[in-house]
DRENTORKOL-3810 file (N, C-alpha, C; in nm, 4 decimals):
REM DRENTORKOL-3810
@n.u->2.5791; n.v->-16.5561; n.w->2.0829; ca.u->2.5972; ca.v->-16.5895; ca.w->2.2221; c.u->2.7225; c.v->-16.6776; c.w->2.2418
@n.u->2.7451; n.v->-16.7647; n.w->2.1518; ca.u->2.8657; ca.v->-16.8525; ca.w->2.1535; c.u->2.9934; c.v->-16.7675; c.w->2.1518
@n.u->2.9975; n.v->-16.6656; n.w->2.0636; ca.u->3.1089; ca.v->-16.5794; ca.w->2.0591; c.u->3.1395; c.v->-16.5051; c.w->2.1905
@n.u->3.0261; n.v->-16.4628; n.w->2.2551; ca.u->3.0441; ca.v->-16.3931; ca.w->2.3851; c.u->3.0940; c.v->-16.4880; c.w->2.4891
@n.u->3.0519; n.v->-16.6138; n.w->2.4837; ca.u->3.1022; ca.v->-16.7133; ca.w->2.5807; c.u->3.2476; c.v->-16.7362; c.w->2.5616
@n.u->3.2913; n.v->-16.7375; n.w->2.4360; ca.u->3.4324; ca.v->-16.7688; ca.w->2.4094; c.u->3.5175; c.v->-16.6527; c.w->2.4622
@n.u->3.4734; n.v->-16.5242; n.w->2.4529; ca.u->3.5426; ca.v->-16.4105; ca.w->2.4995; c.u->3.5401; c.v->-16.3962; c.w->2.6478
@n.u->3.4321; n.v->-16.4460; n.w->2.7170; ca.u->3.4254; ca.v->-16.4339; ca.w->2.8597; c.u->3.5104; c.v->-16.5273; c.w->2.9414
@n.u->3.5479; n.v->-16.6426; n.w->2.8797; ca.u->3.6214; ca.v->-16.7441; ca.w->2.9530; c.u->3.7665; c.v->-16.7428; c.w->2.9036
@n.u->3.8537; n.v->-16.6564; n.w->2.9654; ca.u->3.9938; ca.v->-16.6463; ca.w->2.9209; c.u->4.0781; c.v->-16.7670; c.w->2.9636
@n.u->4.0263; n.v->-16.8574; n.w->3.0452; ca.u->4.1122; ca.v->-16.9658; ca.w->3.0880; c.u->4.1229; c.v->-17.0793; c.w->2.9857
@n.u->4.0273; n.v->-17.0828; n.w->2.8914; ca.u->4.0370; ca.v->-17.1797; ca.w->2.7828; c.u->4.1332; c.v->-17.1364; c.w->2.6779
@n.u->4.2081; n.v->-17.2288; n.w->2.6162; ca.u->4.2968; ca.v->-17.1908; ca.w->2.5068; c.u->4.2175; c.v->-17.1205; c.w->2.3950
@n.u->4.2846; n.v->-17.0282; n.w->2.3285; ca.u->4.2226; ca.v->-16.9487; ca.w->2.2263; c.u->4.1995; c.v->-17.0263; c.w->2.0931
@n.u->4.2724; n.v->-17.1379; n.w->2.0695; ca.u->4.2617; ca.v->-17.2059; ca.w->1.9440; c.u->4.2397; c.v->-17.3574; c.w->1.9669
@n.u->4.1283; n.v->-17.4053; n.w->1.9142; ca.u->4.0841; ca.v->-17.5430; ca.w->1.9304; c.u->4.0271; c.v->-17.6007; c.w->1.8035
@n.u->4.0480; n.v->-17.7318; n.w->1.7819; ca.u->3.9929; ca.v->-17.8018; ca.w->1.6711; c.u->4.0400; c.v->-17.9397; c.w->1.6617
@n.u->4.0102; n.v->-18.0075; n.w->1.5507; ca.u->4.0494; ca.v->-18.1428; ca.w->1.5294; c.u->4.0383; c.v->-18.1875; c.w->1.3880
@n.u->4.1166; n.v->-18.2896; n.w->1.3603; ca.u->4.1086; ca.v->-18.3552; ca.w->1.2254; c.u->4.0689; c.v->-18.5060; c.w->1.2605
@n.u->3.9703; n.v->-18.5538; n.w->1.1882; ca.u->3.9178; ca.v->-18.6840; ca.w->1.2250; c.u->3.9007; c.v->-18.7754; c.w->1.1003
@n.u->3.9278; n.v->-18.9074; n.w->1.1210; ca.u->3.8954; ca.v->-19.0055; ca.w->1.0258; c.u->3.7624; c.v->-19.0700; c.w->1.0666
@n.u->3.6638; n.v->-19.0646; n.w->0.9825; ca.u->3.5294; ca.v->-19.1062; ca.w->1.0165; c.u->3.4729; c.v->-19.2106; c.w->0.9201
@n.u->3.3746; n.v->-19.2839; n.w->0.9597; ca.u->3.2998; ca.v->-19.3718; ca.w->0.8696; c.u->3.3485; c.v->-19.5164; c.w->0.8650
@n.u->3.2502; n.v->-19.6057; n.w->0.8287; ca.u->3.2847; ca.v->-19.7456; ca.w->0.8180; c.u->3.3447; c.v->-19.8031; c.w->0.9440
@n.u->3.2947; n.v->-19.7541; n.w->1.0627; ca.u->3.3410; ca.v->-19.7998; ca.w->1.1878; c.u->3.4705; c.v->-19.7383; c.w->1.2435
@n.u->3.5191; n.v->-19.6381; n.w->1.1701; ca.u->3.6393; ca.v->-19.5707; ca.w->1.2102; c.u->3.6074; c.v->-19.4359; c.w->1.2776
@n.u->3.6730; n.v->-19.4198; n.w->1.3916; ca.u->3.6636; ca.v->-19.2910; ca.w->1.4577; c.u->3.7977; c.v->-19.2589; c.w->1.5285
@n.u->3.8835; n.v->-19.1954; n.w->1.4574; ca.u->4.0138; ca.v->-19.1622; ca.w->1.5051; c.u->4.0389; c.v->-19.0160; c.w->1.4803
@n.u->4.1105; n.v->-18.9455; n.w->1.5695; ca.u->4.1320; ca.v->-18.8057; ca.w->1.5567; c.u->4.2626; c.v->-18.7536; c.w->1.6163
@n.u->4.2985; n.v->-18.6432; n.w->1.5665; ca.u->4.4113; ca.v->-18.5575; ca.w->1.6192; c.u->4.3489; c.v->-18.4200; c.w->1.6535
@n.u->4.3657; n.v->-18.3779; n.w->1.7753; ca.u->4.3087; ca.v->-18.2534; ca.w->1.8158; c.u->4.4113; c.v->-18.1546; c.w->1.8660
@n.u->4.3768; n.v->-18.0294; n.w->1.8738; ca.u->4.4546; ca.v->-17.9239; ca.w->1.9303; c.u->4.3718; c.v->-17.8423; c.w->2.0186
@n.u->4.4331; n.v->-17.7876; n.w->2.1264; ca.u->4.3714; ca.v->-17.6939; ca.w->2.2134; c.u->4.4887; c.v->-17.6202; c.w->2.2757
@n.u->4.5124; n.v->-17.4962; n.w->2.2310; ca.u->4.6332; ca.v->-17.4269; ca.w->2.2694; c.u->4.6120; c.v->-17.2724; c.w->2.2529
@n.u->4.7149; n.v->-17.2032; n.w->2.2975; ca.u->4.7062; ca.v->-17.0529; ca.w->2.2960; c.u->4.7527; c.v->-16.9955; c.w->2.1662
@n.u->4.8273; n.v->-17.0647; n.w->2.0805; ca.u->4.8762; ca.v->-17.0163; ca.w->1.9531; c.u->4.8074; c.v->-17.0998; c.w->1.8433
@n.u->4.7776; n.v->-17.0387; n.w->1.7286; ca.u->4.7161; ca.v->-17.1217; ca.w->1.6231; c.u->4.8165; c.v->-17.2123; c.w->1.5586
@n.u->4.7683; n.v->-17.3347; n.w->1.5229; ca.u->4.8609; ca.v->-17.4242; ca.w->1.4557; c.u->4.8966; c.v->-17.3762; c.w->1.3171
@n.u->5.0245; n.v->-17.3889; n.w->1.2856; ca.u->5.0695; ca.v->-17.3516; ca.w->1.1545; c.u->5.0420; c.v->-17.4514; c.w->1.0455
@n.u->5.0645; n.v->-17.4165; n.w->0.9231; ca.u->5.0488; ca.v->-17.5095; ca.w->0.8185; c.u->5.1349; c.v->-17.6368; c.w->0.8384
@n.u->5.2564; n.v->-17.6213; n.w->0.8783; ca.u->5.3438; ca.v->-17.7355; ca.w->0.9054; c.u->5.2918; c.v->-17.8221; c.w->1.0159
@n.u->5.2417; n.v->-17.7621; n.w->1.1244; ca.u->5.1866; ca.v->-17.8340; ca.w->1.2342; c.u->5.0596; c.v->-17.9112; c.w->1.1945
@n.u->4.9745; n.v->-17.8435; n.w->1.1107; ca.u->4.8519; ca.v->-17.9117; ca.w->1.0562; c.u->4.8867; c.v->-18.0300; c.w->0.9732
@n.u->4.9889; n.v->-18.0123; n.w->0.8902; ca.u->5.0270; ca.v->-18.1285; ca.w->0.8017; c.u->5.0846; c.v->-18.2426; c.w->0.8895
@n.u->5.1544; n.v->-18.2115; n.w->0.9971; ca.u->5.2042; ca.v->-18.3107; ca.w->1.0899; c.u->5.0828; c.v->-18.3856; c.w->1.1608
@n.u->4.9873; n.v->-18.3115; n.w->1.1890; ca.u->4.8602; ca.v->-18.3758; ca.w->1.2475; c.u->4.8005; c.v->-18.4709; c.w->1.1503
@n.u->4.8005; n.v->-18.4330; n.w->1.0226; ca.u->4.7509; ca.v->-18.5246; ca.w->0.9187; c.u->4.8326; c.v->-18.6547; c.w->0.9220
@n.u->4.9620; n.v->-18.6358; n.w->0.9266; ca.u->5.0505; ca.v->-18.7566; ca.w->0.9276; c.u->5.0272; c.v->-18.8411; c.w->1.0436
@n.u->5.0134; n.v->-18.7809; n.w->1.1627; ca.u->4.9863; ca.v->-18.8612; ca.w->1.2859; c.u->4.8480; c.v->-18.9352; c.w->1.2787
@n.u->4.7538; n.v->-18.8647; n.w->1.2211; ca.u->4.6207; ca.v->-18.9284; ca.w->1.2067; c.u->4.6347; c.v->-19.0441; c.w->1.1103
@n.u->4.6976; n.v->-19.0309; n.w->0.9941; ca.u->4.7163; ca.v->-19.1336; ca.w->0.9008; c.u->4.7899; c.v->-19.2499; c.w->0.9568
@n.u->4.8905; n.v->-19.2262; n.w->1.0469; ca.u->4.9644; ca.v->-19.3322; ca.w->1.1112; c.u->4.8795; c.v->-19.4177; c.w->1.2066
@n.u->4.7649; n.v->-19.3574; n.w->1.2565; ca.u->4.6712; ca.v->-19.4315; ca.w->1.3462; c.u->4.5886; c.v->-19.5337; c.w->1.2699
@n.u->4.5755; n.v->-19.5121; n.w->1.1392; ca.u->4.4802; ca.v->-19.5915; ca.w->1.0565; c.u->4.5403; c.v->-19.7282; c.w->1.0181
@n.u->4.4538; n.v->-19.8278; n.w->1.0057; ca.u->4.4977; ca.v->-19.9554; ca.w->0.9535; c.u->4.5231; c.v->-19.9389; c.w->0.8073
@n.u->4.5794; n.v->-20.0402; n.w->0.7486; ca.u->4.6157; ca.v->-20.0289; ca.w->0.6022; c.u->4.4870; c.v->-20.0075; c.w->0.5208
@n.u->4.3798; n.v->-20.0758; n.w->0.5525; ca.u->4.2536; ca.v->-20.0623; ca.w->0.4775; c.u->4.1965; c.v->-19.9197; c.w->0.4997
@n.u->4.1984; n.v->-19.8722; n.w->0.6250; ca.u->4.1405; ca.v->-19.7412; ca.w->0.6542; c.u->4.2243; c.v->-19.6306; c.w->0.5839
@n.u->4.3523; n.v->-19.6581; n.w->0.5729; ca.u->4.4409; ca.v->-19.5608; ca.w->0.5078; c.u->4.4150; c.v->-19.5553; c.w->0.3552
@n.u->4.3962; n.v->-19.6822; n.w->0.2975; ca.u->4.3689; ca.v->-19.6896; ca.w->0.1579; c.u->4.2328; c.v->-19.6228; c.w->0.1188
@n.u->4.1315; n.v->-19.6452; n.w->0.2100; ca.u->4.0060; ca.v->-19.5846; ca.w->0.1805; c.u->4.0068; c.v->-19.4311; c.w->0.1892
@n.u->4.1064; n.v->-19.3777; n.w->0.2586; ca.u->4.1119; ca.v->-19.2291; ca.w->0.2757; c.u->4.2344; c.v->-19.1635; c.w->0.2113
@n.u->4.2963; n.v->-19.2281; n.w->0.1192; ca.u->4.4096; ca.v->-19.1706; ca.w->0.0447; c.u->4.3673; c.v->-19.0394; c.w->-0.0169
@n.u->4.2629; n.v->-19.0408; n.w->-0.0954; ca.u->4.2219; ca.v->-18.9192; ca.w->-0.1685; c.u->4.1674; c.v->-18.8084; c.w->-0.0676
@n.u->4.0865; n.v->-18.8430; n.w->0.0279; ca.u->4.0444; ca.v->-18.7421; ca.w->0.1242; c.u->4.1588; c.v->-18.6822; c.w->0.1999
@n.u->4.2587; n.v->-18.7561; n.w->0.2397; ca.u->4.3751; ca.v->-18.6995; ca.w->0.3066; c.u->4.4523; c.v->-18.6077; c.w->0.2125
@n.u->4.4703; n.v->-18.6428; n.w->0.0878; ca.u->4.5403; ca.v->-18.5589; ca.w->-0.0095; c.u->4.4628; c.v->-18.4302; c.w->-0.0301
@n.u->4.3306; n.v->-18.4383; n.w->-0.0369; ca.u->4.2492; ca.v->-18.3154; ca.w->-0.0511; c.u->4.2569; c.v->-18.2259; c.w->0.0725
@n.u->4.2564; n.v->-18.2885; n.w->0.1902; ca.u->4.2769; ca.v->-18.2088; ca.w->0.3109; c.u->4.4108; c.v->-18.1360; c.w->0.3148
@n.u->4.5144; n.v->-18.2098; n.w->0.2786; ca.u->4.6460; ca.v->-18.1484; ca.w->0.2822; c.u->4.6584; c.v->-18.0314; c.w->0.1838
@n.u->4.5977; n.v->-18.0492; n.w->0.0684; ca.u->4.5926; ca.v->-17.9454; ca.w->-0.0319; c.u->4.5087; c.v->-17.8220; c.w->0.0170
@n.u->4.4007; n.v->-17.8489; n.w->0.0912; ca.u->4.3177; ca.v->-17.7431; ca.w->0.1475; c.u->4.3942; c.v->-17.6670; c.w->0.2496
@n.u->4.4659; n.v->-17.7392; n.w->0.3349; ca.u->4.5446; ca.v->-17.6770; ca.w->0.4409; c.u->4.6477; c.v->-17.5813; c.w->0.3811
@n.u->4.7164; n.v->-17.6307; n.w->0.2802; ca.u->4.8188; ca.v->-17.5407; ca.w->0.2149; c.u->4.7573; c.v->-17.4212; c.w->0.1516
@n.u->4.6429; n.v->-17.4388; n.w->0.0908; ca.u->4.5697; ca.v->-17.3248; ca.w->0.0318; c.u->4.5231; c.v->-17.2288; c.w->0.1355
@n.u->4.4712; n.v->-17.2779; n.w->0.2454; ca.u->4.4286; ca.v->-17.1900; ca.w->0.3560; c.u->4.5415; c.v->-17.1093; c.w->0.4117
@n.u->4.6555; n.v->-17.1721; n.w->0.4228; ca.u->4.7769; ca.v->-17.0983; ca.w->0.4727; c.u->4.8144; c.v->-16.9845; c.w->0.3779
@n.u->4.7948; n.v->-17.0107; n.w->0.2508; ca.u->4.8330; ca.v->-16.9063; ca.w->0.1478; c.u->4.7446; c.v->-16.7851; c.w->0.1622
@n.u->4.6246; n.v->-16.8027; n.w->0.2238; ca.u->4.5357; ca.v->-16.6925; ca.w->0.2454; c.u->4.5467; c.v->-16.6354; c.w->0.3892
@n.u->4.6517; n.v->-16.6800; n.w->0.4633; ca.u->4.6703; ca.v->-16.6281; ca.w->0.5971; c.u->4.6144; c.v->-16.7137; c.w->0.7117
@n.u->4.5532; n.v->-16.8285; n.w->0.6710; ca.u->4.4896; ca.v->-16.9148; ca.w->0.7754; c.u->4.3429; c.v->-16.9058; c.w->0.7641
@n.u->4.2708; n.v->-16.9810; n.w->0.8523; ca.u->4.1252; ca.v->-16.9778; ca.w->0.8601; c.u->4.0814; c.v->-16.9468; c.w->1.0052
@n.u->3.9654; n.v->-16.8855; n.w->1.0152; ca.u->3.9125; ca.v->-16.8514; ca.w->1.1519; c.u->3.7843; c.v->-16.9354; c.w->1.1762
@n.u->3.7680; n.v->-16.9753; n.w->1.3001; ca.u->3.6509; ca.v->-17.0530; ca.w->1.3409; c.u->3.5215; c.v->-16.9713; c.w->1.3180
@n.u->3.4151; n.v->-17.0370; n.w->1.2824; ca.u->3.4011; ca.v->-17.1843; ca.w->1.2820; c.u->3.4265; c.v->-17.2312; c.w->1.1346
@n.u->3.4957; n.v->-17.3458; n.w->1.1228; ca.u->3.5225; ca.v->-17.4163; ca.w->1.0002; c.u->3.4881; c.v->-17.5620; c.w->1.0224
@n.u->3.4105; n.v->-17.6148; n.w->0.9260; ca.u->3.3733; ca.v->-17.7567; ca.w->0.9351; c.u->3.3755; c.v->-17.8049; c.w->0.7843
@n.u->3.4850; n.v->-17.8868; n.w->0.7579; ca.u->3.5012; ca.v->-17.9371; ca.w->0.6177; c.u->3.5085; c.v->-18.0920; c.w->0.6216
@n.u->3.4470; n.v->-18.1528; n.w->0.5266; ca.u->3.4538; ca.v->-18.2979; ca.w->0.5135; c.u->3.5066; c.v->-18.3343; c.w->0.3697
@n.u->3.5975; n.v->-18.4252; n.w->0.3679; ca.u->3.6547; ca.v->-18.4764; ca.w->0.2443; c.u->3.6117; c.v->-18.6230; c.w->0.2347
@n.u->3.5227; n.v->-18.6510; n.w->0.1437; ca.u->3.4665; ca.v->-18.7809; ca.w->0.1292; c.u->3.5401; c.v->-18.8705; c.w->0.0276
@n.u->3.5458; n.v->-19.0029; n.w->0.0579; ca.u->3.5862; ca.v->-19.0972; ca.w->-0.0340; c.u->3.4923; c.v->-19.1073; c.w->-0.1486
@n.u->3.5451; n.v->-19.1077; n.w->-0.2758; ca.u->3.4524; ca.v->-19.1149; ca.w->-0.3872; c.u->3.3655; c.v->-19.2372; c.w->-0.3762
@n.u->3.2370; n.v->-19.2173; n.w->-0.4059; ca.u->3.1457; ca.v->-19.3359; ca.w->-0.4051; c.u->3.0974; c.v->-19.3752; c.w->-0.2633
@n.u->3.1390; n.v->-19.3068; n.w->-0.1616; ca.u->3.1003; ca.v->-19.3412; ca.w->-0.0283; c.u->3.0166; c.v->-19.2265; c.w->0.0340
@n.u->2.9264; n.v->-19.2630; n.w->0.1235; ca.u->2.8452; ca.v->-19.1642; ca.w->0.1952; c.u->2.9060; c.v->-19.1293; c.w->0.3247
@n.u->2.9900; n.v->-19.2191; n.w->0.3806; ca.u->3.0416; ca.v->-19.1911; ca.w->0.5176; c.u->3.1900; c.v->-19.2035; c.w->0.5408
@n.u->3.2659; n.v->-19.2591; n.w->0.4537; ca.u->3.4083; ca.v->-19.2708; ca.w->0.4742; c.u->3.4728; c.v->-19.1327; c.w->0.4355
@n.u->3.5349; n.v->-19.0716; n.w->0.5353; ca.u->3.5734; ca.v->-18.9344; ca.w->0.5112; c.u->3.6834; c.v->-18.8955; c.w->0.6130
@n.u->3.7406; n.v->-18.7800; n.w->0.5818; ca.u->3.8266; ca.v->-18.7055; ca.w->0.6737; c.u->3.7625; c.v->-18.5694; c.w->0.7018
@n.u->3.7492; n.v->-18.5380; n.w->0.8238; ca.u->3.6858; ca.v->-18.4113; ca.w->0.8669; c.u->3.7854; c.v->-18.3208; c.w->0.9287
@n.u->3.7697; n.v->-18.1844; n.w->0.9107; ca.u->3.8488; ca.v->-18.0851; ca.w->0.9719; c.u->3.7514; c.v->-17.9884; c.w->1.0431
@n.u->3.7701; n.v->-17.9661; n.w->1.1709; ca.u->3.6931; ca.v->-17.8705; ca.w->1.2430; c.u->3.7863; c.v->-17.7732; c.w->1.3135
@n.u->3.7614; n.v->-17.6492; n.w->1.2920; ca.u->3.8252; ca.v->-17.5380; ca.w->1.3672; c.u->3.7095; c.v->-17.4869; c.w->1.4573
@n.u->3.7168; n.v->-17.5236; n.w->1.5812; ca.u->3.6102; ca.v->-17.4880; ca.w->1.6720; c.u->3.6230; c.v->-17.3530; c.w->1.7384
@n.u->3.7504; n.v->-17.3126; n.w->1.7529; ca.u->3.7729; ca.v->-17.1796; ca.w->1.8232; c.u->3.9057; c.v->-17.1269; c.w->1.7672
@n.u->3.9082; n.v->-16.9980; n.w->1.7497; ca.u->4.0320; ca.v->-16.9288; ca.w->1.7055; c.u->4.0643; c.v->-16.9509; c.w->1.5635
@n.u->4.1932; n.v->-16.9785; n.w->1.5336; ca.u->4.2403; ca.v->-16.9935; ca.w->1.3999; c.u->4.3216; c.v->-17.1208; c.w->1.3814
@n.u->4.3471; n.v->-17.1558; n.w->1.2551; ca.u->4.4321; ca.v->-17.2663; ca.w->1.2215; c.u->4.4901; c.v->-17.2441; c.w->1.0818
@n.u->4.5891; n.v->-17.3277; n.w->1.0488; ca.u->4.6527; ca.v->-17.3185; ca.w->0.9141; c.u->4.7213; c.v->-17.1928; c.w->0.8882
@n.u->4.7719; n.v->-17.1259; n.w->0.9848; ca.u->4.8390; ca.v->-17.0022; ca.w->0.9629; c.u->4.9759; c.v->-17.0293; c.w->0.9032
@n.u->5.0258; n.v->-16.9331; n.w->0.8198; ca.u->5.1587; ca.v->-16.9545; ca.w->0.7612; c.u->5.2668; c.v->-16.9834; c.w->0.8680
@n.u->5.3732; n.v->-17.0561; n.w->0.8313; ca.u->5.4804; ca.v->-17.0906; ca.w->0.9226; c.u->5.5549; c.v->-16.9648; c.w->0.9634
END
C-alpha cells in the first residue's frame, strides 16, 4: 500500500531520506527531499555537514560510526546506489544508543557522481 501511495502523489519529491546522529541526548540530522537522487559526493557532503553540527564530544563519540557510514556510502555507489527502503545504523563500539543512522525513505540515494 505504501508503494501505491508513493506513486499516486506526484507532487512529492521522488527521493527523500536523512542521516542522523542519535543517542546520549543527541538528535541532529541532515535530510534531503528532492526530485533527483543524491550522488555519492552529495551524501558525503551531508555527512560532513552533520559532523559539523556536533560538539567535540559528540563528534569524538561518533568518529567510527561516521567512518563506517562514509565507507558504506562509497560501497553503495559502487553498486549503482540504493533504493528505498533503507535503514542502517552504525553504532559506537560498546554503546547501545550512540550511533549514526541512514534512512532512505523514498526513491534512491548514493548514486554514482
